[in-house]
VEXPAPA-929247 format. One line per field, with one value per residue (C-alpha): residue in one letter; residue number from 0; x, y, z. Coordinates in nm, 2 decimals. Each point is the difference from the previous one (the first is absolute). Example, Ala and Ser with C-alpha at 12.3 -4.5 7.8 and 13.67 -1.06 7.14 Angstrom:
// residues 2
residuo = c(a s)
num = c(0 1)
x = c(1.23 0.14)
y = c(-0.45 0.34)
z = c(0.78 -0.07)
//
This chain:
// residues 372
residuo = c(m k a h h l l t a a i v i i s l s s f p e r a q a l e q i i r p y q n a r s s g m g g v k i t t g f y d e n f f g n p a r v t h n p k f r l s l l e p t f e i n p n s i s t v s d l a g a d d i l q t l g d t a g r s n h v r v q t v f p s i y i p t n n g a r m s y a f g v i m n s q g d v a l r r s f q v n p q a v v d i g p a l t i g r r f l a n d a l s v g l t s h l i y r a a a r t n l s l g d l l e d s s m s p e r i g g d g a m v d f d l g a t y e l p w i w k d f q f l t g a a i n n v l g g k y s n l n l q v i d n t a g a l e q p r t l g l g i t a r r a k l g p f r d f q t a f e i t d i g n n d g g s l f r l i h i g a e a h y g v l a p r l g i n q g y l t g g l g l n t r f f s l d y a y y g e e l t l n a g g y e d r r h i v k i a f h i)
num = c(0 1 2 3 4 5 6 7 8 9 10 11 12 13 14 15 16 17 18 19 20 21 22 23 24 25 26 27 28 29 30 31 32 33 34 35 36 37 38 39 40 41 42 43 44 45 46 47 48 49 50 51 52 53 54 55 56 57 58 59 60 61 62 63 64 65 66 67 68 69 70 71 72 73 74 75 76 77 78 79 80 81 82 83 84 85 86 87 88 89 90 91 92 93 94 95 96 97 98 99 100 101 102 103 104 105 106 107 108 109 110 111 112 113 114 115 116 117 118 119 120 121 122 123 124 125 126 127 128 129 130 131 132 133 134 135 136 137 138 139 140 141 142 143 144 145 146 147 148 149 150 151 152 153 154 155 156 157 158 159 160 161 162 163 164 165 166 167 168 169 170 171 172 173 174 175 176 177 178 179 180 181 182 183 184 185 186 187 188 189 190 191 192 193 194 195 196 197 198 199 200 201 202 203 204 205 206 207 208 209 210 211 212 213 214 215 216 217 218 219 220 221 222 223 224 225 226 227 228 229 230 231 232 233 234 235 236 237 238 239 240 241 242 243 244 245 246 247 248 249 250 251 252 253 254 255 256 257 258 259 260 261 262 263 264 265 266 267 268 269 270 271 272 273 274 275 276 277 278 279 280 281 282 283 284 285 286 287 288 289 290 291 292 293 294 295 296 297 298 299 300 301 302 303 304 305 306 307 308 309 310 311 312 313 314 315 316 317 318 319 320 321 322 323 324 325 326 327 328 329 330 331 332 333 334 335 336 337 338 339 340 341 342 343 344 345 346 347 348 349 350 351 352 353 354 355 356 357 358 359 360 361 362 363 364 365 366 367 368 369 370 371)
x = c(2.63 0.22 0.08 -0.38 -0.07 0.29 -0.14 -0.34 0.15 0.19 -0.31 -0.20 0.28 0.06 -0.37 -0.07 0.30 -0.17 -0.37 -0.14 -0.09 -0.35 -0.10 0.11 -0.31 -0.30 -0.30 -0.24 -0.37 -0.05 -0.31 -0.13 -0.12 0.12 -0.22 0.15 -0.31 0.01 0.37 -0.03 -0.27 0.22 -0.12 -0.36 -0.24 -0.26 -0.23 0.13 0.07 -0.14 0.02 0.32 0.03 -0.31 0.19 0.25 -0.15 -0.36 -0.23 -0.30 0.15 -0.11 -0.35 0.17 0.15 -0.14 -0.07 0.05 0.35 0.17 0.38 0.19 0.35 0.10 0.37 0.17 0.37 0.18 0.37 0.21 0.28 0.27 -0.10 0.02 0.35 0.12 -0.11 0.16 0.32 0.03 -0.10 0.29 0.25 0.34 0.08 -0.30 0.15 0.11 -0.34 -0.18 0.21 -0.09 -0.37 -0.01 -0.24 -0.29 -0.34 -0.13 -0.37 -0.20 -0.36 -0.20 -0.38 -0.28 -0.37 -0.13 -0.27 -0.22 -0.36 -0.19 -0.38 -0.14 -0.34 -0.24 -0.37 -0.09 0.19 0.19 0.26 0.34 0.27 0.36 0.23 0.36 0.31 0.29 0.37 0.24 0.38 0.22 0.36 0.21 0.36 0.20 0.37 0.10 0.31 -0.09 0.09 -0.37 -0.16 -0.35 -0.22 -0.37 -0.14 -0.37 -0.21 -0.38 -0.25 -0.37 -0.35 -0.21 -0.38 -0.16 -0.37 -0.16 -0.35 -0.15 -0.25 -0.21 -0.17 0.20 0.23 0.20 0.15 0.20 0.14 0.24 0.18 0.31 0.11 0.36 0.16 0.37 0.32 0.31 0.37 0.24 0.37 0.14 0.05 0.37 0.30 0.33 0.35 0.03 -0.31 0.15 0.34 -0.18 -0.21 0.01 -0.25 -0.29 -0.25 -0.37 0.00 0.27 -0.11 -0.37 -0.33 -0.35 -0.36 -0.36 -0.31 -0.36 -0.07 -0.24 -0.03 -0.30 -0.08 -0.26 -0.05 -0.26 -0.09 -0.06 -0.34 0.13 0.17 0.25 0.07 -0.10 0.23 -0.14 0.17 0.05 0.14 0.14 0.15 0.15 0.14 0.24 0.09 -0.27 0.14 0.35 0.19 0.19 0.03 -0.06 -0.37 0.05 0.23 0.21 0.38 0.23 0.33 0.14 0.05 -0.20 0.06 -0.35 -0.08 0.05 -0.33 -0.22 -0.15 -0.36 -0.03 -0.24 -0.04 -0.22 -0.05 -0.21 -0.03 -0.14 -0.14 -0.12 -0.14 0.18 0.29 0.12 0.09 0.00 -0.27 -0.04 0.24 0.06 0.24 0.04 0.16 0.06 0.18 0.07 0.21 -0.10 0.13 0.27 0.24 0.15 0.21 -0.04 -0.10 -0.36 0.12 0.08 -0.37 -0.12 -0.10 -0.13 -0.09 -0.19 -0.12 -0.17 -0.10 0.06 -0.12 0.17 0.27 0.00 0.27 0.07 0.19 0.05 0.20 0.10 0.15 0.12 0.15 -0.14 -0.16 -0.12 -0.16 -0.19 -0.27 -0.11 -0.35 -0.17 -0.28 0.22 0.34 0.13 0.35 0.09 0.34 0.12 0.32 -0.01 0.20 -0.02 0.14 0.25 0.04 -0.24 -0.02 -0.11 0.30 0.24 0.09 -0.20 -0.01 -0.13 -0.18 -0.14 -0.32 -0.19 -0.32 -0.11 -0.36 -0.19 -0.37 -0.35)
y = c(-1.52 0.09 0.34 0.06 -0.08 0.23 0.29 -0.05 0.00 0.32 0.18 -0.10 0.09 0.34 0.07 -0.10 0.17 0.34 -0.08 0.19 -0.18 0.16 -0.19 -0.35 -0.15 0.08 -0.02 0.20 -0.09 -0.17 0.13 -0.17 0.33 0.36 0.29 0.34 0.19 -0.18 0.04 0.38 -0.01 -0.18 -0.35 0.04 -0.22 -0.17 0.30 0.19 -0.25 0.03 -0.22 -0.22 0.06 -0.21 -0.32 0.00 0.25 0.00 -0.18 0.20 0.31 -0.13 0.15 0.34 0.01 0.32 -0.12 -0.28 -0.06 -0.23 0.02 -0.04 0.03 0.05 -0.05 0.10 0.05 0.03 0.05 0.14 0.26 -0.26 -0.22 0.28 0.09 -0.36 -0.07 0.33 -0.08 -0.36 0.10 0.24 -0.20 -0.11 -0.20 -0.20 -0.12 0.35 0.14 -0.27 0.09 0.36 -0.07 -0.24 0.08 0.10 -0.17 -0.03 -0.02 -0.02 -0.09 -0.03 -0.06 -0.02 -0.03 -0.11 -0.05 0.14 0.11 0.18 0.01 0.22 0.03 0.21 0.04 -0.11 -0.33 -0.10 -0.25 0.10 -0.20 0.02 -0.24 0.02 -0.21 0.12 -0.06 0.12 -0.04 0.15 -0.05 0.11 -0.07 0.08 -0.09 -0.06 -0.01 -0.35 -0.15 -0.03 0.11 0.09 -0.01 0.03 -0.06 -0.06 -0.05 -0.03 -0.04 -0.09 0.13 0.16 0.04 0.24 0.01 0.25 0.09 0.29 -0.05 0.20 0.34 0.24 -0.28 0.06 -0.35 -0.16 -0.35 -0.15 -0.32 -0.04 -0.33 -0.05 -0.27 0.08 -0.18 0.12 -0.06 0.13 -0.01 -0.13 0.27 -0.07 -0.13 -0.05 0.04 -0.38 -0.05 0.21 -0.18 -0.34 0.09 0.34 -0.09 0.19 -0.21 0.04 -0.37 0.08 0.34 0.01 -0.15 0.03 -0.09 0.10 0.06 0.11 0.24 0.26 0.35 0.12 0.36 0.25 0.37 0.18 0.37 0.14 0.17 0.34 0.30 0.24 0.33 -0.14 -0.30 -0.34 -0.31 -0.34 -0.30 -0.31 -0.34 -0.27 -0.35 -0.09 -0.36 -0.16 -0.35 0.09 0.09 -0.33 -0.03 -0.37 -0.08 -0.02 -0.26 0.24 0.00 0.10 0.01 -0.35 -0.01 -0.04 0.34 0.14 0.36 0.28 0.03 0.31 -0.02 0.07 0.37 0.23 0.37 0.27 0.36 0.31 0.29 0.35 0.14 0.35 0.10 0.34 0.14 0.34 -0.01 -0.38 -0.26 -0.36 0.04 -0.30 -0.10 -0.35 -0.19 -0.37 -0.30 -0.26 -0.32 -0.13 -0.36 0.08 0.16 -0.29 0.15 0.35 0.32 0.12 0.33 -0.18 -0.06 0.36 0.20 0.35 0.18 0.27 0.09 0.29 0.10 0.32 -0.02 -0.30 -0.01 -0.20 0.09 -0.26 -0.01 -0.26 -0.19 -0.36 -0.20 0.33 0.14 0.30 -0.07 0.22 -0.04 0.15 -0.13 0.12 -0.13 0.05 -0.19 -0.24 0.03 0.02 0.03 -0.05 0.06 -0.04 0.02 -0.19 -0.17 -0.37 -0.16 -0.29 -0.10 -0.13 0.33 0.34 0.23 -0.28 0.03 0.21 -0.09 0.29 -0.10 0.16 -0.16 0.11 -0.15 0.07 -0.09 0.02 -0.08 0.06)
z = c(-0.02 0.29 -0.15 -0.05 0.36 0.12 -0.21 0.15 0.35 -0.08 -0.12 0.30 0.26 -0.16 -0.01 0.36 0.15 0.06 0.04 0.29 0.32 0.01 -0.31 0.11 -0.16 -0.21 0.23 -0.22 -0.02 -0.34 -0.17 -0.32 -0.14 0.05 -0.12 -0.08 0.13 0.33 0.03 -0.02 0.27 0.25 -0.10 0.09 -0.21 0.23 0.00 -0.30 -0.28 -0.35 -0.31 0.00 0.38 0.04 -0.09 0.29 0.25 0.11 -0.25 0.14 -0.16 -0.34 0.09 0.03 -0.35 -0.15 -0.35 -0.26 -0.11 -0.26 0.03 -0.32 0.14 0.36 0.08 0.33 0.05 0.33 0.08 0.28 -0.06 0.10 -0.29 -0.24 0.13 0.00 -0.36 -0.11 0.17 -0.14 -0.35 -0.03 0.19 -0.13 0.31 0.11 0.33 0.11 -0.10 0.20 0.30 -0.04 -0.01 0.30 0.27 -0.22 0.01 -0.35 -0.08 -0.32 -0.08 -0.32 0.00 -0.26 0.03 -0.34 -0.09 0.27 0.02 0.28 0.01 0.28 0.16 -0.22 -0.08 0.35 -0.02 0.31 -0.15 -0.13 -0.18 -0.10 -0.19 -0.08 -0.09 0.22 -0.05 0.26 0.00 0.27 0.10 0.30 0.06 0.31 0.05 0.36 0.22 0.11 -0.34 -0.09 -0.32 0.10 -0.32 -0.01 -0.34 -0.05 -0.31 0.02 -0.28 -0.02 -0.03 0.28 0.02 0.24 0.09 0.23 0.12 0.19 0.29 0.24 -0.04 -0.21 -0.09 0.31 0.02 -0.27 0.00 -0.26 -0.10 -0.22 -0.13 -0.12 -0.21 0.03 -0.11 0.19 -0.05 0.26 0.09 0.32 0.27 0.07 -0.19 0.18 -0.14 0.04 -0.22 -0.27 0.01 -0.01 -0.30 -0.16 -0.28 0.17 -0.18 0.09 0.11 0.26 0.14 -0.08 0.10 -0.15 0.05 -0.07 0.20 0.00 0.29 0.11 0.15 0.20 0.08 0.11 0.03 0.21 -0.02 0.35 0.04 0.11 -0.15 0.17 -0.17 -0.34 0.05 -0.07 0.16 -0.15 0.18 -0.16 0.07 -0.22 0.04 -0.28 -0.08 0.20 -0.07 0.12 -0.32 -0.02 -0.38 0.03 -0.07 -0.37 -0.17 -0.20 0.03 -0.28 0.19 0.04 0.38 0.32 0.16 -0.06 -0.03 0.25 0.20 0.01 0.35 0.09 0.10 0.16 -0.08 0.18 -0.07 0.01 -0.25 0.03 -0.33 -0.10 -0.33 0.00 0.21 -0.11 -0.37 0.00 -0.05 0.11 0.29 0.22 0.27 0.14 0.29 -0.04 0.16 -0.26 -0.05 0.34 -0.02 -0.26 0.25 0.20 0.28 -0.13 0.16 0.00 -0.15 -0.32 -0.05 0.04 -0.31 -0.02 -0.32 -0.18 -0.35 -0.16 -0.36 -0.18 -0.36 -0.16 0.27 0.32 0.26 0.27 0.33 0.27 0.25 -0.08 0.29 0.15 -0.32 -0.20 -0.34 -0.28 -0.34 -0.28 -0.23 -0.34 -0.10 -0.33 -0.17 -0.19 0.18 0.35 0.14 0.37 0.15 0.36 0.20 0.33 0.26 0.09 0.32 -0.07 0.36 0.27 0.18 -0.14 -0.04 -0.05 -0.36 -0.25 -0.37 -0.21 -0.32 -0.32 -0.14 -0.30 -0.16 -0.36 -0.10 -0.32 0.04 -0.13)
//
């Protein structure tokens, strides 16, 4: 047993020895859902979201879904280049300890999501009500190894159904209001483990490092189309409050992990935004550009600049190029949309510290969807 503890200590010490000062802790904003389309557009979603973006963005956008959709398969994969490199290095390593030392200082991130099944019923034939239902599973993991003899893991698993209902109001359906109800079970790791923790008990069992819980919570949102046009641009404003009840994961009696830690909370947040849309712009159609401030309430001690998102999207045939700025970092993406299949890819930067410009984590995200 002593030899096992000494080996654990050696791995941690070697790994922590060269971790950069600028990444002393993971302070990223945890999001229960990340969309590839939104990521390519700088993270905007309050005034631009479609389909699966309804569930964790602005529920009023369910009334803007262009047509009926039944998704048969809809996985999303996200990873940062550091994780790809780390896995590659470890897979081919003869000396694990030396390889761990060589890879120290990297922040590793991976996410896997599914939305299955899901169905979207838009407004049509003069009706004003819209609906969306989906079962969402999201798993993400982040690991940072620090100089202060702390392993800084963030591992979150969410699963549960979501139902979104929206209705249009006023002349020309200018106002839309929506509600999403979530039933979510969450299991999450502790934010910090010290070297002493590892030496005391290196089992890393879920009962020791994890916590879980379940909740019912709600999102409220609205969009309003402004009654004026400038150079063929129409303007849509939007606002959403997510996790109205506070995101405590404690109002349902469902715990699987045998401890009292509870689940990592998902705080109540506010998002605001405005979008300018134009039917045609040069060779492109359905052009839109948006400015949004989101995650207000989920940025404790952080800079306002971490909450700013700017993005644009256009369509050219079946292709949809996207550009944006997320938390001060450039983003880009491309969508491929056909009748029964869509593919969305984005490469974007996420801030891992409390201040924009502190430590950028570049990420690849891709979503594959088969639907009718």
